[in-house]
C-alpha positions, 0 to 999 in steps of 0.5 A: 366141591374142589375136594371131590375133584382132587379125590377123583384125580388121586383115587380113593386109596391115595397115599402121597407125600410132598417134600417140604425141605431138608432136615437140620442135620441134612440126613433126611427131608421134611414131608407132608403126607396125605392119605384118605382122612389124614394129613400128617407132617413128618420126616423121611430118612434113608435106612442105614445098614446095621442100625435098628428101625425104631419106629414108623414105616419103611416106604418106597417113594415114586416121584410123580412126573407132573409134580416134581415135589410130589411122591406116591407112597408104597408102604413096604413094612410097618415097624411094630410098636412104632406108635404110628396110629392116631386112633384113641384105642390104639394109643390106649392099647400101646399105653397098656402094653408099655405099662405091662412091659414096665411092670414085668421089668420091675418084677424081673429086677426085684427077682434078680435083687432077691436072688442076689441077696439070697446068694450072698447070704448063703455063699459067705464071700464073693463069687468064684470066677476061676476054676482049678482048670483055669488056674492050671492053664494060666500057670502053664501059659504064663508060668507060676512065678516070676523068675528072678534074674539074679 
């Protein structure tokens, strides 16, 4: 039973990745991740300031001294809505949440269209975007009329 020996060496709560090569754009690395009951293929990329986290996990990798391409994984943060779980119940819940969000978006868009149509019907023209105070300030700043040279 080779698996028993490997699990005893790694421990019951192991979480490791093996670097398998660079991504095509050169900004990350392809990895194979092993944790209890799961083996996954994926990518790791450095976080960039000002860019949102769109999915997955924020991890810290600690290189093992005995194997240069093997790293222990420390999960710092799991990004909500990342869809990182493979459990059927989690996928179903994520699908239901997505459908509910899409329905809410459609309902909000319909309410906006209805409000805009009602506003156009009662107003009788385009929206007024300039107030009297705005016009007075404009004239004070730029003058009311262009002065002719002659």
